[in-house]
C-alpha positions in Angstrom: -51.0 -18.9 40.4 -53.8 -20.9 41.9 -53.1 -23.8 39.6 -49.5 -23.8 40.7 -50.5 -23.9 44.4 -52.8 -26.8 43.8 -50.1 -28.6 41.9 -47.7 -28.1 44.8 -50.4 -29.4 47.2 -50.9 -32.5 45.1 -47.2 -33.0 44.8 -46.9 -32.7 48.6 -49.7 -35.2 49.0 -48.0 -37.7 46.8 -44.8 -37.4 48.6 -46.6 -37.9 51.9 -48.2 -41.1 50.6 -45.0 -42.4 49.2 -43.2 -41.4 52.4 -45.1 -44.3 54.1 -42.6 -46.7 52.5 -39.3 -46.2 54.2 -37.3 -48.5 51.8 -38.5 -46.8 48.7 -37.9 -43.4 50.2 -34.2 -44.2 51.0 -33.7 -45.5 47.5 -35.0 -42.3 46.0 -32.7 -40.2 48.3 -29.8 -42.3 47.4 -30.4 -41.9 43.7 -30.8 -38.2 44.1 -27.5 -37.9 45.8 -25.9 -40.0 43.1 -27.3 -37.6 40.4 -26.1 -34.5 42.2 -22.6 -36.0 42.5 -22.6 -36.9 38.8 -23.6 -33.4 37.8 -21.0 -31.8 40.1 -18.4 -34.2 38.6 -19.3 -33.2 35.1 -19.1 -29.5 35.9 -15.7 -29.9 37.5 -14.5 -31.8 34.4 -15.7 -29.0 32.2 -13.6 -26.5 34.1 -10.6 -28.7 34.0 -11.1 -29.2 30.3 -11.0 -25.5 29.7 -7.6 -25.4 31.4 -6.5 -28.2 29.0 -7.5 -26.0 26.1 -5.1 -23.3 27.3 -2.2 -25.7 27.4 -2.7 -27.7 30.6 -3.3 -31.4 30.0 -5.6 -33.5 32.1 -4.4 -36.7 33.6 -5.8 -39.9 32.2 -7.2 -40.8 35.6 -9.6 -37.8 35.6 -10.7 -38.6 32.1 -11.7 -42.1 33.1 -13.8 -40.8 36.0 -16.1 -38.6 33.9 -18.9 -39.2 31.4 -17.4 -40.2 28.0 -19.9 -38.0 26.2 -18.8 -34.9 28.1 -15.2 -35.8 27.5 -15.8 -36.1 23.8 -17.6 -32.7 23.8 -14.7 -31.1 25.5 -12.2 -32.7 23.1 -14.2 -31.5 20.0 -14.4 -28.0 21.4 -10.7 -28.0 22.1 -9.9 -29.0 18.5 -12.3 -26.5 17.0 -11.0 -23.5 19.0 -7.4 -24.4 18.3 -8.0 -24.7 14.6 -9.9 -21.4 14.4 -7.6 -19.4 16.6 -4.3 -20.6 15.2 -5.6 -19.9 11.6 -4.4 -23.3 10.5 -5.0 -24.2 6.8 -4.7 -28.0 6.4 -6.8 -28.8 3.4 -6.2 -31.4 0.7 -6.3 -30.6 -3.0 -9.8 -32.0 -3.2 -11.1 -29.7 -0.5 -9.5 -26.7 -2.1 -11.3 -27.5 -5.4 -14.5 -28.1 -3.4 -14.4 -24.7 -1.6 -12.9 -22.7 -4.5 -16.3 -20.9 -4.9 -17.2 -20.9 -1.3 -19.3 -17.8 -1.4 -21.9 -19.5 -3.7 -24.4 -21.7 -1.8 -24.3 -25.3 -3.0 -26.3 -28.5 -2.5 -26.1 -30.6 0.6 -23.7 -33.5 0.1 -25.3 -36.9 0.6 -22.3 -38.7 2.1 -21.7 -36.0 4.8 -18.3 -34.5 6.0 -16.1 -34.9 8.9 -15.6 -32.2 11.6 -12.2 -31.0 10.3 -13.7 -30.3 6.8 -16.6 -28.4 8.3 -14.4 -26.3 10.5 -12.1 -25.6 7.5 -15.1 -24.3 5.6 -16.1 -22.1 8.6 -12.5 -20.7 8.7 -12.5 -20.0 4.9 -15.8 -18.1 5.3 -14.4 -16.1 8.2 -11.1 -15.1 6.5 -12.4 -14.4 3.0 -10.3 -13.7 -0.1 -10.2 -10.0 0.5 -7.6 -10.5 3.2 -5.3 -12.4 0.9 -5.5 -9.5 -1.6 -4.7 -6.8 0.9 -2.1 -9.0 2.6 -3.5 -8.2 6.0 -3.5 -10.9 8.6 -6.8 -10.9 10.5 -7.1 -13.2 13.4 -9.9 -14.1 15.8 -10.0 -11.9 18.8 -8.2 -13.4 21.7 -11.0 -14.1 24.1 -8.9 -15.5 26.9 -9.8 -18.2 29.4 -12.9 -16.4 30.6 -14.1 -16.4 27.0 -13.5 -20.1 26.6 -15.7 -20.6 29.7 -18.5 -18.7 27.9 -18.0 -20.8 24.8 -18.0 -23.9 26.9 -21.3 -22.8 28.4 -23.1 -23.0 25.1 -21.8 -26.5 24.5 -22.8 -27.6 28.0 -26.2 -26.0 27.5 -26.8 -28.2 24.5 -25.6 -31.3 26.4 -27.6 -30.5 29.6 -30.8 -30.0 27.6 -30.9 -33.8 26.8 -31.1 -34.7 30.5 -34.4 -35.9 32.0 -36.9 -33.3 33.1 -36.3 -33.6 36.8 -32.5 -33.3 36.6 -32.8 -30.4 34.1 -35.2 -28.5 36.4 -32.9 -28.8 39.4 -29.8 -27.8 37.5 -31.4 -24.8 35.7 -33.0 -23.5 38.9 -29.6 -23.5 40.7 -27.9 -21.8 37.7 -30.6 -19.1 37.4 -30.8 -18.4 41.1 -27.0 -18.2 41.6 -26.4 -15.9 38.6 -29.3 -13.6 39.6 -28.0 -13.4 43.2 -24.5 -12.6 42.2 -25.5 -9.8 39.7 -27.9 -8.2 42.2 -25.3 -8.0 44.9 -22.5 -7.0 42.4 -24.5 -4.0 41.0 -26.3 -3.1 44.3 -29.8 -4.0 43.1 -31.6 -5.5 46.1 -34.5 -7.9 45.8 -34.4 -8.1 42.1 -35.2 -10.6 39.5 -33.3 -11.2 36.2 -34.2 -11.8 32.6 -31.5 -13.1 30.3 -31.8 -12.2 26.6 -29.6 -12.2 23.5 -30.8 -8.9 22.0 -30.1 -6.0 24.4 -33.4 -4.3 23.4 -35.5 -7.4 24.2 -35.3 -6.8 28.0 -36.9 -3.3 27.6 -39.5 -4.8 25.3 -40.5 -7.4 28.0 -40.6 -4.6 30.6 -43.0 -2.6 28.4 -45.3 -5.6 28.2 -45.1 -6.1 32.0 -46.1 -2.5 32.6 -49.0 -2.7 30.1 -50.3 -5.8 31.9 -49.9 -4.0 35.2 -51.6 -0.7 34.3 -54.3 -2.2 32.1 -56.0 -4.9 34.2 -58.3 -6.0 31.4 -55.6 -6.1 28.8 -55.5 -9.9 28.8 -59.2 -10.1 28.0 -59.9 -7.1 25.8 -56.5 -6.4 24.4 -56.3 -3.6 21.9 -59.7 -2.1 22.9 -58.2 -1.1 26.3 -55.3 0.6 24.7 -57.5 2.4 22.2 -59.7 3.8 25.0 -56.7 5.3 26.7 -53.6 5.5 24.7 -50.3 4.6 26.5 -47.3 6.9 26.2 -43.7 5.8 26.5 -41.2 8.6 27.1 -37.7 8.3 25.8 -34.7 10.7 25.7 -33.7 12.3 22.4 -30.1 11.2 23.2 -31.1 7.5 23.3 -30.0 4.9 20.8 -31.2 5.5 17.3 -34.3 3.6 16.3 -35.0 2.4 19.9 -38.5 3.9 20.1 -39.5 2.7 16.6 -38.4 -0.8 17.4 -40.5 -0.8 20.6 -43.6 0.4 18.8 -43.1 -2.2 16.1 -42.8 -5.1 18.5 -45.6 -4.0 20.8 -48.0 -3.2 17.9 -48.4 0.4 19.0 -48.5 3.5 16.7 -45.6 5.9 16.7 -47.7 8.4 18.4 -47.3 6.4 21.6 -43.6 7.2 21.6 -42.8 10.7 23.0 -39.2 11.9 22.6 -38.0 14.2 25.4 -35.5 16.9 24.4 -32.3 17.5 26.3 -31.3 20.6 28.2 -30.6 23.7 26.1 -30.0 26.4 28.7 -28.7 24.8 31.9 -26.9 21.6 32.7 -25.5 19.1 30.3 -26.8 19.2 26.7 -27.0 15.4 26.7 -29.3 15.1 29.8 -33.0 14.9 29.6 -34.8 18.2 30.4 -36.8 17.3 33.6 -38.9 20.4 33.6 -40.0 19.9 30.0 -40.7 16.2 30.7 -43.0 17.3 33.6 -44.9 19.6 31.2 -45.2 16.9 28.6 -46.7 14.4 31.1 -49.3 16.9 32.3 -50.3 17.7 28.7 -50.7 13.9 28.0 -52.8 13.4 31.1 -55.1 16.3 30.2 -55.6 14.9 26.7 -56.7 11.5 28.1 -53.5 9.5 27.6 -51.8 7.3 30.2 -48.1 7.9 31.0 -46.7 4.4 31.1 -42.9 4.2 31.1 -39.8 6.4 31.0 -36.5 5.2 29.5 -33.5 7.1 31.0 -29.8 6.8 30.4 -26.9 6.2 32.7 -24.4 7.0 30.0 -25.8 8.1 26.7 -24.7 6.1 23.6 -22.9 9.2 22.2 -21.3 11.2 24.9 -21.7 8.9 28.0 -23.7 11.4 30.1 -26.1 10.4 32.8 -29.6 11.8 33.3 -30.7 13.2 36.6 -32.0 9.8 37.8 -33.0 11.0 41.3 -35.4 13.7 40.0 -36.7 11.4 37.3 -37.5 8.8 39.9 -39.5 11.3 41.9 -41.4 12.3 38.8 -42.2 8.7 38.0 -43.5 8.1 41.5 -45.6 11.2 41.2 -47.3 10.0 38.0 -47.1 6.2 38.7 -44.7 5.6 35.9 -42.1 2.8 35.4 -38.5 4.0 35.3 -36.1 1.9 33.2 -32.4 2.8 33.0 -29.7 1.6 30.6 -26.2 2.7 29.7 -22.5 2.0 30.0 -22.1 3.9 33.3 -24.1 1.2 35.1 -20.9 -0.8 35.2 -19.4 1.6 37.7 -22.0 0.4 40.3 -19.6 -2.5 41.0 -16.8 -0.1 42.1 -16.2 1.1 45.6 -16.7 4.7 44.6 -19.8 5.5 42.6 -21.0 9.0 41.6 -24.3 10.1 43.1 -26.0 10.4 39.7 -25.2 6.8 38.8 -25.9 5.5 42.3 -29.5 6.7 41.9 -30.0 4.0 39.3 -30.3 1.4 42.1 -33.7 2.8 43.0 -35.1 2.4 39.5 -37.7 -0.2 38.6 -35.5 -2.0 36.0 -32.1 -1.7 34.4 -30.3 -3.5 31.5 -26.7 -4.7 31.9 -24.5 -5.7 28.9 -21.8 -7.7 30.6 -20.4 -9.2 27.5 -18.7 -6.0 26.3 -17.8 -4.8 29.9 -16.0 -8.0 30.8 -14.9 -9.2 27.4 -17.1 -12.3 27.3 -18.2 -13.5 23.9 -21.7 -14.7 23.3 -23.0 -14.1 26.8 -26.6 -12.8 27.2 -27.5 -9.3 28.4 -29.3 -9.1 31.7 -32.3 -7.0 32.7 -32.8 -6.7 36.4 -36.3 -5.7 37.6 -38.5 -5.6 40.7 -42.1 -6.8 40.5 -44.3 -8.6 43.1 -46.7 -10.5 40.8 -45.0 -13.6 39.2 -48.0 -14.3 37.1 -47.7 -11.0 35.3 -44.0 -11.6 34.8 -44.9 -14.9 33.2 -47.5 -13.3 31.0 -45.0 -10.6 29.9 -42.4 -13.2 29.0 -39.9 -12.3 31.7 -40.0 -15.7 33.2 -40.6 -19.1 31.6 -41.8 -22.5 32.6 -39.5 -24.2 30.1 -36.2 -25.3 31.8 -34.4 -25.1 28.5 -34.9 -21.3 28.2 -33.3 -20.9 31.6 -30.0 -22.3 30.3 -29.3 -18.9 28.7 -27.6 -18.0 31.9 -25.2 -21.0 31.8 -22.4 -19.2 29.9 -22.6 -16.2 32.2 -22.8 -18.5 35.3 -19.5 -20.2 34.3 -17.7 -16.9 33.4 -18.7 -15.2 36.6 -17.4 -18.0 38.7 -14.1 -18.1 36.7 -13.5 -14.3 37.1 -14.8 -14.0 40.7 -15.9 -10.8 42.4 -12.4 -9.3 42.5 -11.7 -10.1 38.8 -15.0 -8.4 37.7 -14.3 -5.3 39.8 -10.7 -5.2 38.6 -11.7 -5.1 34.9 -14.2 -2.3 35.4 -11.8 -0.4 37.5 -9.1 -0.8 34.9 -11.4 0.7 32.2 -12.2 3.7 34.4 -8.5 4.3 35.0 -7.8 4.3 31.3 -10.4 7.0 30.7 -9.1 9.1 33.5 -5.6 8.8 32.2 -6.6 10.0 28.8 -8.7 12.9 30.2 -5.8 14.2 32.3 -3.5 14.2 29.3 -6.0 15.9 27.0 -6.4 18.8 29.4 -2.9 19.9 28.7 -3.2 19.9 24.9 -4.1 23.0 22.9 -6.8 22.9 20.3 -8.5 19.9 21.9 -11.9 20.3 23.4 -13.3 17.6 25.7 -16.9 16.8 26.5 -17.3 14.9 29.8 -19.9 14.9 32.4 -17.7 14.4 35.5 -14.0 15.1 35.3 -13.3 12.9 38.4 -15.1 9.8 37.2 -16.2 9.7 33.6 -16.0 6.3 31.9 -16.5 7.8 28.5 -14.2 10.6 27.1 -15.3 12.5 24.0 -13.0 15.1 22.4 -12.5 17.0 19.2 -10.1 19.3 17.5 -11.3 22.9 17.7 -9.7 26.2 16.9 -11.5 29.5 17.6 -12.7 31.0 14.3 -12.3 34.6 15.7 -8.7 34.1 16.4 -7.9 33.1 12.8 -9.9 35.7 10.9 -11.4 38.1 13.4 -11.0 41.3 11.4 -12.2 40.1 8.1 -15.6 39.0 9.4 -16.2 41.6 12.0 -17.9 44.0 9.7 -20.2 41.5 8.0 -23.9 41.5 8.6 -25.7 39.0 10.8 -27.6 37.7 7.8 -24.5 36.1 6.3 -23.0 35.0 9.5 -24.9 31.7 9.7 -23.5 30.2 6.4 -20.0 31.0 7.7 -20.6 29.2 10.9 -22.2 26.3 9.1 -19.3 25.9 6.7 -16.8 26.2 9.6 -18.6 23.4 11.5 -18.6 21.3 8.3 -14.9 21.7 8.0 -14.3 20.8 11.6 -16.5 17.8 11.3 -14.4 16.7 8.3 -11.1 17.2 10.2 -12.3 15.4 13.3 -13.5 12.5 11.1 -10.0 12.3 9.7 -8.5 12.5 13.1 -10.6 9.7 14.5 -9.8 7.4 11.5 -6.1 8.1 11.8 -6.1 7.4 15.6 -8.0 4.2 15.1 -5.6 3.1 12.5 -2.4 4.1 14.3 -3.5 2.8 17.8 -6.0 0.0 17.1 -5.8 -1.3 20.7 -7.3 2.0 22.0 -10.7 1.2 20.5 -11.4 4.9 19.6 -14.2 5.6 17.2 -16.0 8.5 15.6 -19.4 9.6 16.9 -21.9 12.2 15.6 -23.3 14.5 18.3 -26.2 16.9 17.8 -24.5 20.0 19.4 -20.8 19.2 19.2 -20.8 17.7 15.7 -18.3 15.0 14.8 -16.1 13.9 17.8 -13.7 11.2 18.7 -14.9 8.8 21.5 -12.9 6.7 23.9 -15.1 4.2 25.8 -12.8 1.6 27.4 -15.7 -0.1 29.2 -17.0 -1.2 25.8 -13.7 -2.1 24.2 -10.8 -2.5 26.6 -11.7 -6.0 27.9 -12.0 -7.3 24.3 -9.0 -5.4 22.8 -6.8 -5.7 25.9 -6.2 -1.9 26.2 -3.4 -1.0 28.6 -1.9 2.3 29.9 0.8 2.2 27.2 -1.9 2.2 24.6 -3.4 5.4 26.1 0.0 7.1 26.2 0.6 6.1 22.6 -2.8 7.5 21.7 -1.9 10.9 23.3 1.4 11.0 21.4 -0.4 10.4 18.1 -2.8 13.3 19.0 0.2 15.6 19.7 1.6 14.7 16.3 -1.6 15.3 14.5 -2.5 18.7 16.0 0.2 20.7 14.2 -0.9 19.1 10.9 -4.5 20.0 11.5 -3.8 23.6 12.6 -1.4 24.2 9.6 -3.8 22.8 7.1 -6.7 24.8 8.5 -4.7 28.0 8.4 -3.4 27.4 4.8 -6.7 26.5 3.3 -7.8 30.1 2.8 -4.4 31.1 1.4 -4.5 28.2 -1.0 -8.0 29.2 -2.2 -6.8 32.7 -2.9 -3.7 31.6 -4.8 -5.7 29.2 -7.0 -8.3 31.9 -7.8 -5.6 34.3 -8.8 -3.8 31.8 -11.0 -4.8 31.6 -14.7 -5.7 28.1 -15.8 -6.7 26.7 -12.4 -10.2 26.3 -10.9 -10.8 26.0 -7.2 -13.3 23.4 -6.2 -15.0 23.9 -2.8 -15.4 20.6 -1.1 -16.0 20.9 2.6 -16.0 17.2 3.1 -12.4 16.7 2.0 -9.9 16.6 4.9 -6.9 18.4 3.4 -5.6 21.6 1.9 -8.2 21.8 -0.9 -9.3 20.7 -4.3 -8.1 22.1 -7.6 -8.8 21.4 -11.2 -6.7 22.4 -14.3 -9.0 24.0 -16.8 -8.6 22.7 -20.4 -9.0 25.5 -23.0 -11.3 23.9 -25.6 -11.2 25.1 -29.2 -14.8 24.5 -30.3 -14.8 20.9 -29.2 -17.9 19.1 -28.1 -18.5 18.4 -24.4 -17.7 14.6 -24.6 -14.3 15.2 -26.2 -13.6 18.1 -23.9 -14.4 15.9 -20.9 -12.1 13.2 -22.1 -9.2 15.7 -22.6 -9.9 17.2 -19.2 -9.7 13.8 -17.6 -6.5 12.9 -19.5 -4.7 16.1 -18.5 -5.7 16.0 -14.8 -4.7 12.3 -14.6 -1.3 13.0 -16.1 -1.0 16.0 -13.8 -1.7 13.9 -10.8 0.9 11.4 -11.9 3.6 14.0 -12.3 2.8 15.6 -8.9 3.2 12.2 -7.2 6.5 11.8 -8.9 7.9 14.8 -7.1 9.8 14.3 -3.9 7.3 15.9 -1.5 5.8 15.0 1.8 2.2 15.7 0.7 -0.3 13.4 -0.9 -2.1 14.1 -4.2 -5.1 11.9 -5.1 -8.3 11.8 -7.2 -10.3 12.2 -4.0 -12.7 9.8 -2.3 -14.0 6.8 -4.1 -17.6 7.9 -3.7 -19.0 11.4 -3.6 -16.0 13.2 -4.9 -15.6 15.6 -7.8 -14.4 14.3 -11.1 -11.2 15.3 -12.8 -9.8 17.1 -9.8 -6.6 17.0 -7.8 -7.2 16.5 -4.1 -4.4 17.7 -1.8 -4.1 16.1 1.6 -2.9 17.4 4.9 0.1 19.7 4.9 2.6 21.1 7.4 3.4 24.7 8.3 6.5 25.0 6.1 4.5 24.6 2.9 5.1 27.2 0.2 1.6 27.6 -1.1 2.5 30.0 -4.0 5.2 27.6 -5.2 2.7 24.6 -5.0 0.0 26.5 -7.0 2.4 27.7 -9.7 4.0 24.3 -10.1 0.5 22.8 -10.6 -0.3 25.5 -13.2 3.0 25.2 -15.0 2.9 21.4 -15.1 -0.7 21.5 -16.4 0.3 23.9 -19.2 3.2 21.7 -20.2 0.9 18.7 -20.3 -1.7 20.6 -22.3 0.9 21.8 -24.9 2.3 18.3 -25.3 -1.1 17.0 -25.7 -1.9 19.5 -28.4 1.4 18.9 -30.1 0.7 15.1 -30.3 -2.8 15.8 -31.3 -1.8 18.0 -34.2 1.3 16.1 -35.2 -0.4 14.1 -38.0 -1.9 17.2 -39.6 1.3 19.2 -39.3 3.5 16.5 -40.8 1.0 16.0 -43.7 1.0 19.7 -44.5 4.8 19.9 -44.1 5.3 17.1 -46.6 3.0 18.7 -49.2 4.7 22.1 -48.8 8.2 20.4 -49.0 7.2 18.7 -52.3 6.0 22.0 -53.8 9.2 23.8 -52.8 11.4 21.0 -54.1 9.5 21.1 -57.4 10.0 24.8 -57.7 13.7 24.5 -56.9 14.1 22.0 -59.7 12.5 24.3 -62.2 14.8 27.2 -61.1 17.8 24.9 -61.4 16.9 24.1 -65.0 16.6 27.7 -65.9 20.0 28.5 -64.3 21.9 25.6 -66.1 20.3 26.2 -69.5 18.9 23.9 -72.1 22.3 22.7 -73.5 23.3 21.2 -70.2 20.2 19.0 -70.2 21.3 17.2 -73.5 23.1 14.0 -72.4 26.3 14.2 -74.5 26.5 17.9 -75.0 25.8 18.6 -71.4 28.7 16.4 -70.3 31.1 18.1 -72.6 29.9 21.6 -71.6 30.2 20.8 -68.0 33.8 19.5 -68.6 34.9 22.8 -70.2 32.7 25.1 -68.1 31.6 23.5 -64.8 28.4 24.9 -63.3 28.7 25.3 -59.6 25.4 25.4 -57.7 24.7 24.8 -54.1 22.4 21.9 -53.4 19.0 23.0 -52.3 17.0 20.9 -49.9 14.4 21.2 -47.1 14.3 20.0 -43.5 11.2 19.7 -41.4 11.4 21.0 -37.8 8.9 19.0 -35.7 9.3 21.2 -32.7 8.6 24.4 -34.6 6.3 22.8 -37.2 8.0 24.7 -40.1 10.2 24.0 -43.2 13.8 25.2 -43.2 16.5 25.3 -45.9 19.5 22.9 -45.9 22.0 25.4 -47.2 23.4 26.0 -43.8 23.8 22.3 -43.4 26.0 21.9 -46.6 28.0 25.0 -45.7 28.8 24.1 -42.1 29.0 20.4 -42.8 26.8 19.8 -39.8 23.1 19.5 -39.2 21.7 22.6 -37.4 19.2 22.4 -34.6 16.8 24.8 -36.2 14.7 27.3 -34.5 14.9 27.1 -30.7 11.6 26.1 -29.3 10.0 28.3 -26.7 11.0 27.5 -23.1 8.7 25.2 -21.1 6.7 27.2 -18.7 7.9 26.6 -15.2 7.3 28.1 -11.8 8.5 31.7 -11.5 9.5 31.1 -8.0 12.0 28.3 -8.8 14.8 28.5 -6.4 17.9 26.7 -5.4 17.3 24.2 -2.6 19.5 23.1 0.2 20.7 19.5 0.2 17.9 17.2 1.3 15.2 19.9 1.1 12.1 18.7 -0.6 9.8 20.6 -3.0 7.1 23.0 -1.8 9.1 23.7 1.4 9.8 27.2 2.6 13.5 27.9 3.3 14.5 29.5 6.6 14.3 33.3 6.4 17.3 33.7 8.7 19.6 32.2 6.0 18.2 34.6 3.3 18.7 37.6 5.6 22.2 36.5 6.4 23.1 36.3 2.7 21.7 39.8 2.0 23.5 41.5 4.9 26.8 39.8 4.0 26.6 41.1 0.4 25.9 44.7 1.6 28.8 44.6 4.0 31.1 43.4 1.2 30.1 46.3 -1.0 30.7 48.8 1.8 34.2 47.4 2.3 35.0 47.8 -1.4 33.8 51.4 -1.3 36.1 52.2 1.5 39.0 50.6 -0.4 38.3 52.7 -3.4 38.2 55.9 -1.4 41.6 55.4 0.3 44.0 56.2 -2.6 42.8 59.8 -3.2 43.4 60.6 0.4 47.2 60.1 0.1 49.6 63.0 -0.5 51.2 63.5 -4.0 54.7 63.0 -2.6 54.0 59.5 -1.4 54.8 56.6 -3.5 52.0 54.6 -5.0 53.6 51.3 -4.5 52.2 48.6 -6.7 50.0 51.0 -8.6 53.0 52.6 -10.4 54.0 49.2 -11.9 50.7 48.9 -13.8 50.7 49.0 -17.5 49.4 52.2 -19.2 46.3 50.4 -20.5 45.4 49.2 -17.0 46.1 52.6 -15.6 43.8 54.2 -18.1 41.1 51.7 -17.4 41.5 52.2 -13.7 41.4 56.0 -14.0 38.4 55.9 -16.2 36.7 53.6 -13.7 37.6 56.0 -10.9 36.3 59.0 -12.7 33.0 57.2 -13.5 32.7 56.3 -9.8 33.1 59.9 -8.7 30.6 61.2 -11.2 27.9 58.7 -10.0 28.1 59.1 -6.3 24.6 60.4 -6.2 23.3 57.1 -7.5 21.9 54.5 -5.2 24.1 52.1 -3.3 23.3 49.0 -5.4 24.9 50.6 -8.4 27.9 51.6 -6.3 28.3 48.0 -5.2 28.2 46.7 -8.8 30.9 49.2 -9.9 33.0 48.5 -6.8 32.9 44.8 -7.7 33.9 45.7 -11.3 36.9 47.7 -10.0 37.9 44.8 -7.9 37.9 42.5 -10.9 39.9 45.0 -13.0 42.6 45.2 -10.2 
């Protein structure tokens, strides 16, 4: 600091001496004005050049006024972005051969390449061969005009860095001071300084070094010895980002014992907020053990659930123990809005905060910003928060250009739009059954976390009421595992059906697997609108009945499989579907390897036949990694599934495949034995024929004469082999009937015992409506009653009345009718189904 003051004095003295020459002073002022005009002219051209990249052409007069180097830079950037965004593939045959194996590094070419070839190589690396195989058209994210401003900032930073030192110093000072002032006013952080960094954890790392320099006065001289004498302690919430504490210790060279995780609330308040009372107790214990409480990292929006710690109470606690309070989180973006919740507003009193403007505003490749308050610039320089190198100050240039392009209203509008999207989704989720939300503030919560949940007691309350408490924990554990699996499937389905929503799956310690909607982190990049949120809600409404039906039918499916012979139920809590089943192969003394191959063959063929059926359900071999082998995985189902029919169809199809497999396996042996047996029987038949014909008939001339006078008639004897039955049969019936018989009828193929007639368009495994079945039964009963009344009317007539058509019957018909009538009177004590059958018989006789 003293050296800087002396340097300023010397500089002032030089200016005073030089100020004695008026002509030279005017010349310097004139040159300075010309430089400033030139810089302003270049920046104006850069903005206009961005407009040209979006389709607005610049006039040739403006191009002639600017620096040719800057014009060439803008032209090259324009061509590069156009080629990458439009996914153009203009490559000659030589280049195609050259980049055929683009994933393998190669030597540097001596002659060099032009810009088009290099950009083509970049495009090929970005769009890989996998996309061509899956035929999915992936494109670069549409960054918009504000994104082009950020990209232009990186190009301008490279160009500005070649300016002379004096010009570079003035320009970087102006850019840095403007950006810091705008951010401090926008996010209500008064009298703050800013540090711009690429990695969002780097700001917190520099803050830790600043606090160490502040609390340990001799750290610059003695270094580690000071820390060893009194160990520093950094407190961090257990709900913070994974690996944050370990990364800080590794970069600072501190042992992991210097990092103290603070648990969240368990009894009162949000379960994602830091427990303040427990933190106070931990700080007191560390002070008593001779440690130095150094810094506290709090969250204004936890990475998982988006909850905010009690920053007001934490600030009071930090002031009490002279600790530094650092705040980070997505909820800090709401400080730019007109209405801010009190919990987030308390972040403006903290010592430092980290802002990730790139994701909030949809700006690519812009640095994160850490705002802090500190009075000693020398310590900030020692900690690395400030730099004397003007080139490092150019990190803020992309953000400086983007903020000017958006303006204050544009920035607030983007953050407000993201908050409205989350509120829209939260209001719709409140009206849905089986959806449980986890938000901190229902009025203003930028992050919405929800999950599918159905009370376990409602589904099976009576069956588990009498169980002991010792076996209650495994039930709850398996239930949570199932819900985690179902919510994982729900999140993946929603992300696939509505990609513009930006939903993802998050693992929380207490809630388990949940679906998270954080528009502040995704809406600006993906362009999420209100219509996307409404579409997301519609998809959730469609998935809820499928989830509830599958969850209710899982237990019934398990029971049916366990009762069915030949099937084995495989419990896989990680499978989102009805369940997993395996067809058991009955081995006949075979070794394990052969049995495993047969099992795989049968289940693979079974899966193929099940997929050939016209059903709405999915059958698969399970996940690619971690699944059971040789199993049939059944996916999500609907409420009209007939579980018994599904299970019996699987069992019957498996038995059919097993029998066919055994038949083909034993076919060679059966045919060989059949041929040997047929040869023996034919040889025996020939011997018997010789005995029947006699010896004289075997002599050539005598046999012909004898057969002429006394022909010998014998039926031809042969054998036929039935492949289906695996037996030899005689051909006598074939020669008698002059037609080949079908042989023994094979046993019927085992099929489902619940096979039923289906309505037109009704698919398999679907339950028919019970109302139609009830209607058919009542109609048949009423028809039988009418027939009984018809049969009882003729005896009620008097003998003198004419019988009408009954007298014209034939005697045989009258006898049959009379016998039927007498049989009906004798069996009136029987049940009504027999009466109905006999009444129908009488109706047919009439």
